[in-house]
Backbone bond lengths (Angstrom), bond angles and torsions (degrees), N, CA, C in turn:
res aa  C-N    CA-C-N  psi(-1)  N-CA   C-N-CA  omega(-1)  CA-C   N-CA-C  phi
1 X - - - 1.461 - - 1.524 109.25 -
2 X 1.333 115.85 160.71 1.449 122.11 175.82 1.522 110.35 -92.15
3 X 1.342 114.73 137.35 1.460 121.01 178.96 1.523 108.57 -137.84
4 X 1.340 115.75 168.45 1.460 121.38 178.41 1.516 109.69 -117.12
5 X 1.322 115.63 129.51 1.461 121.93 175.76 1.526 108.16 -132.28
6 X 1.329 115.17 168.55 1.466 122.04 174.26 1.519 106.76 -127.44
7 X 1.342 117.77 87.96 1.473 121.13 -175.60 1.525 113.17 -57.67
8 X 1.345 116.49 -34.13 1.460 121.56 178.16 1.523 108.66 -129.39
9 X 1.333 118.11 142.90 1.464 120.31 179.01 1.527 111.32 -61.49
10 X 1.321 116.09 146.55 1.454 118.91 177.75 1.507 112.93 167.33
11 X 1.321 115.15 -162.55 1.453 121.96 179.18 1.513 111.38 -77.42
12 X 1.331 117.14 -170.29 1.465 120.18 -179.15 1.521 113.82 -53.25
13 X 1.331 116.64 -32.07 1.468 120.40 -178.36 1.524 112.33 -67.02
14 X 1.326 117.63 -12.51 1.467 120.92 178.15 1.529 111.62 -71.95
15 X 1.327 117.22 -17.33 1.463 120.81 -178.13 1.522 110.60 -73.59
16 X 1.325 115.94 139.47 1.459 121.43 178.89 1.525 109.83 -134.00
17 X 1.313 116.08 139.03 1.464 121.61 172.66 1.522 107.58 -93.49
18 X 1.327 116.56 121.66 1.467 121.33 -177.80 1.528 109.12 -131.33
19 X 1.325 115.11 168.28 1.467 121.19 176.87 1.523 109.96 -92.14
20 X 1.326 116.01 140.68 1.455 122.08 178.43 1.525 108.33 -146.41
21 X 1.285 116.95 152.80 1.461 120.50 179.36 1.520 110.92 -64.75
22 X 1.306 116.53 136.08 1.463 120.78 177.39 1.522 109.73 -65.65
23 X 1.336 118.00 130.13 1.466 119.78 -177.01 1.528 112.13 -70.81
24 X 1.313 115.03 158.37 1.464 122.52 176.50 1.526 108.44 -112.30
25 X 1.329 118.70 127.23 1.465 119.51 -178.89 1.524 111.56 -71.05
26 X 1.310 115.87 141.80 1.457 121.43 176.66 1.518 109.24 -132.41
27 X 1.313 116.86 161.51 1.459 120.66 178.27 1.510 111.70 54.94
28 X 1.333 116.36 -122.88 1.459 121.76 -177.36 1.533 112.76 -96.81
29 X 1.322 115.97 18.14 1.459 120.21 177.90 1.525 111.26 -83.85
30 X 1.342 115.19 155.26 1.457 121.59 168.73 1.524 107.58 -126.26
31 X 1.319 116.17 149.67 1.457 121.72 177.25 1.524 108.40 -97.45
32 X 1.337 115.45 127.73 1.459 121.63 -175.15 1.520 110.41 -116.42
33 X 1.335 116.22 130.42 1.457 120.46 167.86 1.525 106.67 -79.61
34 X 1.319 116.22 110.12 1.455 121.15 -170.64 1.526 110.80 -72.19
35 X 1.323 115.48 130.82 1.460 122.21 176.54 1.528 111.72 -104.59
36 X 1.327 115.99 -31.54 1.468 121.01 178.88 1.521 108.64 -153.81
37 X 1.323 115.82 147.77 1.461 121.91 178.43 1.523 108.77 -141.05
38 X 1.314 116.51 132.23 1.453 120.47 179.28 1.519 111.98 -77.30
39 X 1.327 115.12 147.86 1.467 122.53 173.85 1.520 106.94 -104.05
40 X 1.334 116.41 125.61 1.448 120.74 -172.22 1.522 111.92 -128.95
41 X 1.328 115.38 162.70 1.463 120.50 -179.71 1.528 112.19 -57.09
42 X 1.335 120.24 -39.99 1.469 118.35 176.06 1.528 113.35 -59.38
43 X 1.337 118.06 -30.36 1.463 120.53 175.88 1.527 110.35 -64.10
44 X 1.328 115.32 -41.61 1.467 120.35 178.10 1.524 110.17 -62.80
45 X 1.336 115.66 -43.28 1.463 119.87 179.01 1.529 111.37 -63.34
46 X 1.338 117.10 -39.90 1.464 120.18 177.26 1.520 110.83 -64.71
47 X 1.332 116.59 -43.15 1.461 120.91 177.51 1.530 111.71 -57.09
48 X 1.320 116.26 -35.13 1.461 121.61 -177.73 1.532 112.76 -87.17
49 X 1.351 116.28 -0.40 1.448 120.18 176.91 1.506 115.42 89.60
50 X 1.351 117.50 10.11 1.454 119.82 -174.86 1.511 115.69 -105.78
51 X 1.341 118.17 2.97 1.470 119.13 -175.93 1.520 108.68 -149.13
52 X 1.321 117.27 75.16 1.466 120.02 -175.98 1.524 111.79 -67.16
53 X 1.340 117.39 154.52 1.469 120.77 177.11 1.532 110.10 -62.49
54 X 1.328 117.80 152.04 1.460 119.98 176.14 1.525 111.29 -65.98
55 X 1.323 118.05 161.33 1.471 120.93 -179.51 1.529 111.81 -52.94
56 X 1.336 114.90 133.23 1.459 120.49 178.12 1.503 114.97 90.30
57 X 1.348 117.65 -13.93 1.464 120.91 179.65 1.525 109.96 -87.55
58 X 1.321 116.88 153.58 1.460 121.10 179.52 1.519 110.34 -75.09
59 X 1.336 115.88 168.93 1.461 119.90 177.49 1.525 112.23 -91.76
60 X 1.319 117.23 9.53 1.464 120.93 174.54 1.525 108.51 -72.48
61 X 1.314 116.73 130.99 1.453 120.21 -177.68 1.529 111.05 -71.11
62 X 1.330 114.86 163.89 1.462 120.38 173.06 1.507 113.77 111.60
63 X 1.340 116.63 126.39 1.464 122.80 -175.06 1.523 113.62 -115.26
64 X 1.324 118.10 -4.85 1.468 119.34 -177.78 1.525 109.52 -147.69
65 X 1.320 114.44 142.80 1.466 120.14 -177.75 1.531 110.38 -139.94
66 X 1.320 113.83 159.72 1.461 121.72 168.52 1.516 106.70 -141.71
67 X 1.327 116.94 137.82 1.452 119.15 -179.01 1.512 112.82 177.24
68 X 1.316 115.23 -164.56 1.465 121.85 -174.76 1.524 111.00 -109.30
69 X 1.317 116.61 132.90 1.465 121.86 178.32 1.529 109.43 -68.76
70 X 1.343 115.84 127.85 1.472 119.03 179.12 1.531 112.14 -119.50
71 X 1.341 117.50 -9.42 1.469 121.11 175.76 1.519 108.06 -162.47
72 X 1.340 116.26 155.17 1.467 120.45 -178.95 1.520 109.69 -131.24
73 X 1.345 114.98 150.00 1.454 120.82 177.83 1.512 111.98 -72.63
74 X 1.326 115.76 169.92 1.466 121.48 -174.48 1.524 113.33 -64.78
75 X 1.337 118.26 -24.56 1.465 121.24 -178.56 1.523 112.43 -108.64
76 X 1.316 117.56 3.09 1.463 121.00 -178.04 1.527 110.68 -79.74
77 X 1.318 116.09 134.72 1.462 119.91 -178.50 1.523 113.08 -138.80
78 X 1.307 116.55 -6.89 1.461 120.50 -173.34 1.528 112.51 -77.43
79 X 1.336 116.90 -34.99 1.462 121.42 -176.90 1.517 110.71 -125.61
80 X 1.323 115.37 157.95 1.467 122.05 177.95 1.513 109.51 -119.01
81 X 1.324 116.15 160.33 1.453 121.18 175.94 1.533 109.15 -55.91
82 X 1.312 115.48 131.79 1.459 120.87 -178.78 1.515 114.06 101.20
83 X 1.338 118.25 -14.44 1.466 120.99 179.23 1.526 110.71 -68.11
84 X 1.327 115.38 142.82 1.479 122.04 172.93 1.521 107.92 -89.50
85 X 1.323 117.34 120.55 1.461 120.73 -175.03 1.527 110.62 -133.57
86 X 1.323 115.11 165.92 1.459 121.60 172.86 1.520 107.94 -150.92
87 X 1.343 116.50 157.12 1.447 117.86 179.42 1.517 113.24 171.77
88 X 1.334 113.59 -170.88 1.467 122.56 -175.68 1.516 111.34 -97.94
89 X 1.337 115.20 139.70 1.458 121.85 170.38 1.527 107.81 -126.68
90 X 1.334 117.30 150.96 1.461 120.38 178.64 1.519 111.54 -73.15
91 X 1.332 116.24 -23.34 1.465 124.11 175.13 1.523 106.61 -169.83
92 X 1.344 116.49 172.03 1.458 119.32 173.20 1.502 116.91 92.81
93 X 1.349 118.39 10.14 1.455 120.08 -177.96 1.513 114.75 -74.68
94 X 1.343 117.15 -29.40 1.463 120.91 178.49 1.529 108.37 -83.06
95 X 1.283 117.47 70.71 1.463 121.62 -175.47 1.523 109.47 -155.89
96 X 1.322 115.81 156.77 1.458 119.53 178.66 1.523 111.83 -69.19
97 X 1.335 116.34 -28.19 1.465 122.07 177.21 1.523 108.40 -137.60
98 X 1.319 116.42 146.58 1.464 120.20 -179.69 1.520 109.55 -147.35
99 X 1.327 115.68 146.20 1.460 119.93 173.08 1.518 108.57 -97.11
100 X 1.331 115.09 143.87 1.452 121.20 179.48 1.516 108.37 -141.98
101 X 1.319 117.03 139.46 1.456 120.72 174.91 1.523 108.49 -66.83
102 X 1.319 116.40 129.56 1.468 120.00 -175.25 1.522 112.88 -58.42
103 X 1.331 117.57 -24.05 1.470 120.91 -179.96 1.521 112.48 -73.83
104 X 1.315 116.94 -17.90 1.468 121.30 179.55 1.522 112.08 -104.26
105 X 1.329 116.00 15.33 1.461 121.81 179.79 1.522 110.34 -122.28
106 X 1.321 116.30 157.19 1.454 122.92 176.27 1.520 108.39 -133.35
107 X 1.325 116.06 156.87 1.464 119.89 171.03 1.519 108.91 -66.32
108 X 1.315 116.77 136.00 1.457 120.29 179.39 1.526 109.74 -63.80
109 X 1.339 117.80 138.67 1.466 119.80 178.91 1.524 111.49 -62.51
110 X 1.304 115.36 136.76 1.465 121.18 -177.82 1.523 110.61 -60.50
111 X 1.340 115.19 136.43 1.448 120.30 174.61 1.505 115.99 82.33
112 X 1.342 117.95 0.70 1.470 121.26 -179.71 1.530 108.54 -102.40
113 X 1.340 117.52 131.93 1.459 120.06 -175.00 1.532 111.52 -74.65
114 X 1.341 114.74 165.49 1.460 120.16 -175.40 1.519 112.54 -60.23
115 X 1.312 117.39 -37.33 1.462 120.01 -178.63 1.520 111.13 -57.87
116 X 1.327 116.77 -48.48 1.464 120.15 -179.93 1.520 111.32 -68.07
117 X 1.334 116.75 -42.79 1.469 119.81 -178.95 1.530 110.73 -61.44
118 X 1.347 116.30 -39.91 1.454 119.73 -179.75 1.507 113.85 -66.31
119 X 1.329 117.23 -17.58 1.458 120.69 178.77 1.506 115.01 -94.54
120 X 1.334 117.57 4.25 1.465 120.03 -176.88 1.533 114.43 -83.66
121 X 1.332 120.29 -52.91 1.472 119.78 -160.99 1.532 116.76 -54.79
122 X 1.322 118.42 -58.07 1.463 120.10 -171.26 1.525 112.47 -61.57
123 X 1.317 117.49 -48.96 1.461 118.79 -176.78 1.529 112.25 -73.45
124 X 1.319 117.84 -38.42 1.467 119.19 -177.54 1.533 111.39 -72.88
125 X 1.320 117.74 -39.49 1.459 119.78 173.79 1.527 109.91 -60.76
126 X 1.341 116.74 -44.42 1.465 121.26 -177.94 1.513 111.75 -64.03
127 X 1.322 116.75 -48.73 1.461 120.37 -178.55 1.522 110.60 -65.13
128 X 1.322 116.59 -43.60 1.460 118.72 -176.24 1.532 111.32 -62.47
129 X 1.331 116.89 -47.83 1.461 118.18 -176.30 1.520 111.77 -67.53
130 X 1.341 117.41 -34.29 1.461 119.56 -176.65 1.523 114.09 -88.05
131 X 1.310 117.11 -40.57 1.460 119.31 -177.29 1.523 113.06 -85.19
132 X 1.329 116.41 -34.51 1.464 119.60 -175.80 1.533 111.40 -100.68
133 X 1.336 117.88 -55.66 1.461 119.69 -177.63 1.525 112.19 -67.17
134 X 1.329 116.97 -51.39 1.459 120.36 -177.94 1.525 111.97 -85.68
135 X 1.328 116.49 -45.14 1.457 120.31 -175.61 1.511 114.60 -78.01
136 X 1.343 117.13 -18.39 1.468 121.92 175.61 1.531 113.00 55.19
137 X 1.341 116.21 42.19 1.455 119.85 179.01 1.522 110.76 -63.84
138 X 1.330 116.53 133.45 1.457 121.16 -179.33 1.522 110.58 -125.67
139 X 1.310 115.34 166.08 1.451 123.02 -178.20 1.530 110.94 -56.24
140 X 1.337 115.90 134.47 1.453 121.46 176.36 1.519 114.71 88.44
141 X 1.330 118.14 -13.08 1.457 120.10 -179.20 1.530 110.96 -77.86
142 X 1.335 114.91 157.30 1.451 121.60 174.19 1.523 109.29 -92.99
143 X 1.331 116.43 126.52 1.456 121.30 173.75 1.525 108.54 -116.43
144 X 1.328 115.80 131.70 1.458 122.23 175.18 1.520 108.25 -101.56
145 X 1.328 116.28 123.25 1.462 121.96 -177.65 1.522 108.48 -116.99
146 X 1.324 116.60 110.45 1.460 119.62 175.58 1.525 109.18 -78.83
147 X 1.336 116.64 146.68 1.461 119.72 -176.48 1.509 111.19 67.71
148 X 1.319 116.72 46.43 1.463 121.19 -172.83 1.516 115.06 -61.23
149 X 1.335 117.30 -24.53 1.467 119.68 -177.43 1.522 113.25 -92.00
150 X 1.310 118.17 -1.94 1.464 122.02 178.50 1.523 110.51 -74.05
151 X 1.329 116.15 174.09 1.459 119.48 175.06 1.515 111.60 -58.19
152 X 1.338 116.11 -45.17 1.465 120.57 176.91 1.521 110.54 -62.90
153 X 1.326 116.14 -46.64 1.454 120.28 -175.90 1.515 113.37 -63.38
154 X 1.337 117.44 -46.84 1.462 119.86 -179.29 1.528 111.18 -65.39
155 X 1.327 116.05 -31.96 1.474 119.89 174.74 1.515 110.65 -68.13
156 X 1.332 116.60 -45.80 1.467 121.12 -176.98 1.529 111.28 -63.55
157 X 1.325 117.00 -38.99 1.470 119.76 178.34 1.522 110.02 -57.75
158 X 1.322 116.02 -48.75 1.463 119.96 -174.94 1.525 112.39 -67.45
159 X 1.321 116.93 -41.45 1.465 119.50 179.00 1.522 110.32 -66.41
160 X 1.331 116.78 -43.11 1.466 120.18 -179.77 1.525 111.32 -61.40
161 X 1.327 117.28 -43.67 1.463 120.09 179.86 1.517 111.04 -67.96
162 X 1.340 117.37 -36.35 1.461 120.53 178.28 1.516 111.25 -62.92
163 X 1.326 117.02 -25.32 1.460 121.45 -179.60 1.522 112.88 -100.04
164 X 1.341 115.94 10.42 1.458 120.36 172.29 1.505 115.86 82.09
165 X 1.317 118.06 17.43 1.463 121.32 178.57 1.517 110.34 -86.09
166 X 1.329 115.78 165.59 1.461 122.64 172.83 1.523 107.81 -102.47
167 X 1.324 116.21 136.55 1.461 120.79 -167.94 1.517 112.12 -120.84
168 X 1.330 115.33 129.66 1.466 122.48 168.07 1.519 107.60 -119.12
169 X 1.327 115.86 140.49 1.470 119.54 179.98 1.520 109.81 -129.77
170 X 1.330 114.98 160.55 1.455 120.54 166.98 1.523 108.07 -117.08
171 X 1.328 115.86 144.35 1.458 122.11 176.47 1.519 107.61 -154.64
172 X 1.349 116.55 167.18 1.451 120.13 -169.12 1.512 116.49 -103.19
173 X 1.338 118.65 12.01 1.460 120.15 177.42 1.521 109.49 -156.31
174 X 1.329 114.92 160.83 1.462 119.59 177.71 1.518 111.23 -62.79
175 X 1.341 116.71 -38.37 1.459 120.61 179.33 1.525 110.85 -61.83
176 X 1.321 116.73 -45.88 1.460 120.32 -179.56 1.524 111.05 -65.17
177 X 1.333 116.32 -41.43 1.464 119.14 178.70 1.527 110.83 -61.74
178 X 1.340 116.91 -42.17 1.457 120.14 -179.28 1.518 110.78 -64.78
179 X 1.334 117.77 -39.70 1.462 120.37 178.53 1.519 110.50 -60.70
180 X 1.311 116.70 -40.09 1.469 120.13 179.60 1.526 111.28 -67.41
181 X 1.325 116.61 -38.77 1.465 119.74 175.77 1.518 110.57 -63.81
182 X 1.335 116.86 -39.62 1.465 120.78 178.26 1.529 111.48 -62.89
183 X 1.326 116.49 -30.86 1.462 120.56 179.22 1.525 112.43 -77.15
184 X 1.340 116.30 -14.91 1.452 119.16 178.02 1.509 115.75 126.27
185 X 1.345 118.36 -3.76 1.456 120.14 178.15 1.529 109.60 -58.61
186 X 1.322 116.36 141.75 1.463 121.21 179.36 1.518 111.97 -84.06
187 X 1.329 115.97 -31.87 1.461 122.07 -177.43 1.518 108.47 -137.81
188 X 1.334 117.37 132.41 1.464 121.83 176.37 1.522 108.60 -124.36
189 X 1.317 116.63 124.04 1.459 122.63 -175.70 1.529 109.14 -114.20
190 X 1.317 116.55 120.16 1.456 121.26 174.83 1.530 107.30 -81.36
191 X 1.322 116.38 104.46 1.464 120.05 -173.23 1.526 112.67 -67.86
192 X 1.326 117.15 -14.52 1.461 119.82 177.19 1.523 111.74 -80.92
193 X 1.324 116.53 -16.84 1.463 120.76 -177.75 1.514 113.59 -115.13
194 X 1.326 117.39 -20.21 1.464 121.24 -177.46 1.515 110.82 -132.91
195 X 1.322 116.18 152.01 1.457 120.92 169.67 1.526 107.38 -78.65
196 X 1.327 116.76 119.27 1.466 117.97 -171.93 1.523 112.63 -66.44
197 X 1.332 117.39 -28.03 1.471 119.31 179.04 1.532 109.56 -64.85
198 X 1.337 116.51 -49.37 1.461 120.41 179.76 1.521 111.08 -64.54
199 X 1.329 116.40 -43.79 1.459 119.92 -177.39 1.524 111.66 -64.55
200 X 1.329 116.94 -41.74 1.466 119.74 179.98 1.523 110.74 -68.03
201 X 1.320 116.37 -42.82 1.466 120.15 179.58 1.523 110.72 -58.73
202 X 1.324 116.03 -42.34 1.465 120.14 178.67 1.517 111.55 -67.22
203 X 1.336 116.81 -44.15 1.464 120.84 -176.41 1.520 112.55 -66.28
204 X 1.321 116.79 -27.37 1.470 120.91 -178.17 1.527 112.13 -103.20
205 X 1.342 116.39 18.45 1.471 121.95 179.41 1.526 111.85 54.43
206 X 1.339 115.27 40.40 1.457 120.32 175.81 1.511 115.24 87.31
207 X 1.322 117.40 -1.50 1.465 120.62 -175.46 1.530 111.87 -76.19
208 X 1.323 117.89 -46.26 1.463 121.21 -173.85 1.522 110.84 86.22
209 X 1.327 116.77 -169.29 1.465 119.53 -178.87 1.525 111.49 -92.67
210 X 1.329 114.92 148.36 1.467 120.98 170.74 1.523 109.98 -87.18
211 X 1.340 115.45 -30.77 1.461 121.49 179.03 1.518 108.71 -143.17
212 X 1.330 116.01 138.18 1.458 121.24 175.86 1.519 108.88 -124.41
213 X 1.325 116.14 130.83 1.459 122.80 174.42 1.527 106.28 -107.80
214 X 1.340 115.91 108.77 1.464 119.90 -170.91 1.518 112.05 -117.00
215 X 1.340 115.65 129.61 1.465 122.23 176.72 1.521 112.12 -108.49
216 X 1.332 117.29 3.05 1.457 120.75 -170.71 1.519 112.43 -96.57
217 X 1.330 117.14 -54.01 1.455 120.06 -177.17 1.518 111.19 72.64
218 X 1.349 117.07 -152.75 1.457 120.82 179.15 1.516 111.91 55.92
219 X 1.327 116.13 -135.52 1.467 119.57 -176.48 1.525 112.77 -71.53
220 X 1.323 117.71 -10.09 1.462 120.11 175.47 1.528 111.83 -65.95
221 X 1.326 117.67 -27.06 1.464 119.86 -174.20 1.524 110.69 -59.09
222 X 1.329 117.06 -51.33 1.461 119.73 -179.11 1.523 111.77 -63.62
223 X 1.329 115.84 -37.23 1.462 119.16 178.81 1.524 110.56 -68.04
224 X 1.321 117.68 -35.27 1.464 120.59 174.95 1.525 110.68 -61.81
225 X 1.316 116.43 -44.04 1.462 119.54 179.34 1.521 110.60 -60.10
226 X 1.337 117.14 -38.39 1.459 120.81 179.17 1.522 111.83 -67.58
227 X 1.340 116.56 -29.59 1.465 120.97 -177.16 1.524 112.97 -87.30
228 X 1.317 117.78 -4.10 1.465 121.32 -174.55 1.518 112.47 -78.73
229 X 1.316 114.86 145.36 1.459 120.87 170.55 1.528 109.15 -77.31
230 X 1.330 118.72 159.99 1.462 120.10 174.26 1.533 110.33 -54.67
231 X 1.332 116.27 130.89 1.455 120.67 -177.82 1.514 113.67 79.13
232 X 1.339 117.05 10.31 1.459 120.83 -177.58 1.520 112.96 -68.10
233 X 1.341 115.04 159.42 1.466 121.69 -179.77 1.522 109.20 -120.62
234 X 1.310 115.41 133.39 1.459 122.03 176.95 1.515 108.34 -116.82
235 X 1.345 116.54 122.05 1.460 121.71 -179.39 1.529 108.51 -115.93
236 X 1.328 116.29 118.77 1.462 122.59 -178.58 1.520 108.91 -93.50
237 X 1.349 116.86 123.43 1.469 118.98 -177.73 1.523 113.00 -120.15
238 X 1.332 118.00 -9.23 1.465 121.84 176.37 1.519 108.02 -160.92
239 X 1.330 115.79 170.92 1.466 120.53 -172.93 1.526 109.98 -139.27
240 X 1.317 115.85 60.05 1.457 119.74 -175.89 1.524 112.54 -63.96
241 X 1.331 117.61 -26.27 1.460 121.32 178.50 1.522 111.80 -97.83
242 X 1.322 117.07 7.16 1.458 120.42 177.31 1.513 113.50 106.90
243 X 1.342 117.17 158.96 1.458 121.82 -174.37 1.523 114.98 -84.68
244 X 1.327 117.89 -11.91 1.458 120.41 -176.14 1.523 110.64 -92.53
245 X 1.340 116.06 137.00 1.461 120.95 177.89 1.521 109.42 -152.26
246 X 1.323 116.08 142.90 1.458 121.57 171.41 1.518 107.53 -93.53
247 X 1.317 116.32 120.53 1.460 121.07 -172.09 1.530 110.77 -109.99
248 X 1.311 115.20 132.81 1.458 121.19 172.20 1.531 107.84 -82.87
249 X 1.321 115.09 93.57 1.466 120.38 -175.26 1.524 111.27 -63.08
250 X 1.331 116.91 -26.17 1.459 119.06 179.27 1.528 110.91 -59.70
251 X 1.347 116.68 -35.29 1.468 119.21 177.58 1.523 110.59 -59.68
252 X 1.322 116.31 -41.67 1.465 120.32 179.63 1.524 110.42 -64.41
253 X 1.326 115.72 -44.11 1.467 120.00 -177.99 1.528 111.72 -68.54
254 X 1.334 116.13 -48.93 1.460 120.28 -173.63 1.520 111.98 -66.53
255 X 1.346 116.16 -37.06 1.464 119.76 -178.63 1.527 113.36 -94.61
256 X 1.332 116.07 -2.48 1.473 120.85 -177.21 1.539 110.15 56.05
257 X 1.330 114.58 52.76 1.456 120.63 -176.99 1.518 111.64 -85.12
258 X 1.316 114.63 164.61 1.467 123.23 -178.55 1.516 107.17 -129.12
259 X 1.330 117.12 119.25 1.467 122.38 -173.57 1.524 108.63 -124.53
260 X 1.329 115.66 118.36 1.460 120.25 -178.48 1.533 108.78 -143.12
261 X 1.301 116.36 -174.81 1.455 121.31 178.42 1.513 109.54 -174.27
262 X 1.335 116.20 171.09 1.454 118.66 179.45 1.520 110.00 -164.02
263 X 1.326 115.28 164.79 1.458 122.70 168.54 1.524 107.55 -119.17
264 X 1.320 116.63 165.49 1.461 120.43 -175.76 1.521 112.95 -111.78
265 X 1.317 117.56 -41.58 1.459 121.93 -168.23 1.520 113.74 -55.95
266 X 1.333 117.48 -42.68 1.459 121.02 -173.91 1.528 113.23 -85.62
267 X 1.324 118.22 1.77 1.468 119.53 179.66 1.523 110.93 -67.81
268 X 1.301 114.97 155.84 1.463 120.33 -178.49 1.518 111.01 -69.94
269 X 1.327 115.13 161.36 1.459 120.94 175.26 1.524 110.15 -56.26
270 X 1.315 116.78 -39.92 1.466 121.35 -177.72 1.525 111.59 -65.56
271 X 1.331 117.06 -40.91 1.465 119.92 178.33 1.522 111.08 -65.05
272 X 1.320 116.15 -43.94 1.469 119.69 178.90 1.520 110.94 -66.12
273 X 1.341 116.74 -32.80 1.463 120.54 178.59 1.528 111.01 -63.80
274 X 1.318 116.51 -36.99 1.470 120.46 178.21 1.523 110.31 -62.71
275 X 1.335 116.56 -42.25 1.463 120.28 177.45 1.523 110.32 -64.01
276 X 1.348 116.27 -44.93 1.464 120.62 -179.64 1.524 111.34 -58.16
277 X 1.319 116.76 -41.64 1.464 120.46 -179.55 1.526 111.50 -62.71
278 X 1.336 116.21 -41.33 1.463 119.46 -179.40 1.529 111.08 -69.72
279 X 1.327 116.64 -38.67 1.459 119.33 176.77 1.530 110.97 -61.73
280 X 1.322 115.62 -41.37 1.465 119.93 -179.87 1.525 110.59 -62.03
281 X 1.317 116.52 -41.29 1.465 120.82 -178.39 1.529 112.15 -72.66
282 X 1.338 115.83 -43.53 1.460 120.02 -169.56 1.528 114.31 -92.64
283 X 1.332 118.03 -34.80 1.466 120.11 -172.66 1.524 114.52 -109.67
284 X 1.326 118.04 -22.72 1.464 118.99 -179.37 1.529 112.35 -54.89
285 X 1.337 119.73 -42.62 1.468 118.49 178.10 1.523 112.57 -60.23
286 X 1.323 117.21 -34.91 1.464 120.55 178.28 1.521 110.64 -69.66
287 X 1.335 116.60 -46.97 1.475 120.32 179.51 1.523 111.06 -57.22
288 X 1.339 116.34 -44.87 1.458 119.87 -177.83 1.522 112.14 -67.69
289 X 1.337 115.48 -17.68 1.462 120.58 177.59 1.535 110.85 -96.54
290 X 1.353 115.53 8.38 1.460 119.99 178.94 1.503 114.87 78.53
291 X 1.326 117.21 16.58 1.461 121.90 -177.64 1.535 110.49 -109.91
292 X 1.328 114.59 157.69 1.467 121.77 171.97 1.538 112.47 58.80
293 X 1.328 116.42 33.01 1.457 121.27 -179.39 1.527 110.93 -92.25
294 X 1.326 118.23 161.26 1.467 120.38 -178.10 1.524 112.55 -61.00
295 X 1.308 114.90 144.65 1.462 120.98 169.84 1.528 106.64 -84.33
296 X 1.324 117.17 120.47 1.465 121.24 -175.86 1.534 109.54 -98.73
297 X 1.310 115.84 119.02 1.465 121.21 176.77 1.521 110.63 -77.15
298 X 1.342 116.25 -49.83 1.463 120.19 -174.65 1.521 109.64 -162.62
299 X 1.338 115.02 156.48 1.462 122.15 179.60 1.523 108.21 -127.52
300 X 1.335 115.96 131.64 1.465 121.66 -179.18 1.520 109.58 -123.39
301 X 1.328 117.64 139.78 1.464 119.34 170.68 1.528 109.88 -58.60
302 X 1.300 115.92 149.56 1.463 121.82 -178.66 1.533 111.48 -50.80
303 X 1.326 116.74 -40.27 1.468 121.12 -177.82 1.521 112.39 -65.38
304 X 1.335 117.76 -16.02 1.466 121.61 -179.34 1.525 111.38 -104.73
305 X 1.325 116.38 35.35 1.459 121.38 -177.55 1.527 111.72 -60.66
306 X 1.334 117.59 -32.60 1.470 120.16 177.48 1.528 110.07 -61.85
307 X 1.318 117.12 -43.82 1.463 120.47 178.07 1.523 111.29 -66.15
308 X 1.323 117.02 -34.90 1.467 120.44 177.09 1.519 110.48 -61.95
309 X 1.324 116.85 -40.29 1.468 119.65 178.77 1.528 111.43 -73.32
310 X 1.325 116.80 -30.96 1.470 118.14 173.32 1.524 110.03 -62.23
311 X 1.333 115.67 -38.76 1.463 119.57 177.52 1.525 110.79 -65.24
312 X 1.319 117.62 -39.44 1.461 120.88 177.42 1.522 111.58 -61.74
313 X 1.326 116.05 -34.89 1.461 120.62 -179.49 1.520 112.88 -77.69
314 X 1.332 117.29 -12.74 1.461 122.75 -179.38 1.527 109.82 -102.91
315 X 1.332 118.21 164.97 1.463 119.57 174.82 1.521 111.45 -57.76
316 X 1.322 116.77 132.34 1.463 120.49 178.64 1.520 108.75 -154.34
317 X 1.309 115.97 168.87 1.464 121.43 -177.81 1.524 108.72 -126.80
318 X 1.330 116.60 116.47 1.456 120.54 178.17 1.518 112.50 88.99
319 X 1.321 115.93 -149.58 1.459 122.88 -170.68 1.524 112.93 -97.13
320 X 1.332 114.17 145.77 1.462 122.54 170.11 1.531 106.69 -105.80
321 X 1.339 116.51 131.74 1.466 121.26 -172.52 1.523 110.69 -124.28
322 X 1.343 115.63 140.09 1.459 121.83 169.22 1.525 108.05 -95.46
323 X 1.333 115.91 130.14 1.459 120.76 179.54 1.526 110.05 -109.18
324 X 1.318 115.44 138.46 1.459 121.60 176.88 1.527 110.73 -106.53
325 X 1.324 116.56 14.43 1.451 121.17 -175.61 1.513 112.89 -104.90
326 X 1.328 118.18 0.12 1.449 121.74 173.48 1.501 116.08 84.32
327 X 1.355 118.51 -1.85 1.454 118.63 177.28 1.528 110.14 -113.73
328 X 1.298 116.81 148.95 1.464 122.45 -173.46 1.514 111.66 -93.73
């Protein structure tokens, strides 16, 4: 089968399509003929040498797949050959075939095409565990989502609105802000033109956020603390501005704030299975009704993976998808 690797760290041109033996499913794994695979920021980081696969995982890029089951392991019982499935893999998504633990996969929602299904797993698992499980977002609360036009951001807006929350986002252009408003955001702040702390405080009548989902880190951390409501929660999910920050601890103490964070890729199969179960219960009815689906920026044939990564490195809105079906 054909797969994508990055033998040496670098830009999109570092990616290479090579031949590799098709894997055989064992235990509770199923073998999937991949129809679509999402392109995500962790893939870019791995390509650049900053996010190696966890121990035991292959060096084939890709964290999410959607496709058809063509074989099952000896202990697998959840899916049958021919089932349409999607889910998370620790690596190996940029490939014609991939194995996935059945506990980290779900049946594809009826009536949803492969492109959309392939864009669900990574961002929806990430948003759900951080915004809902850890962040405990509830109806009526204000959530601040940095990077609102990203794959994570557009997913978070839709999930938050589906659960009755009020949403403020930051984005870097008028076009991106408008897209977020169209998705349901209540407030869109262009961080290049406004100070988000002042803008959020004004928009919420001095309240601030109850929950913040932050992908930036760096100097944003202290500004997030300043923008928080008393008892607010800050969940760190990425560090685009770097891992180092000077924190005003008094803000945490005085406001009784809660500051946490997490990663997804290295979590156990069992932890990811818990997220998958909740997504199936809470979001599957919405997906099957055509709601709360990924915002797709662009779709590239598998052979154009270099161009897909160039798109990831450029301004874009929503998800970038690799298609194995030959249509763009």
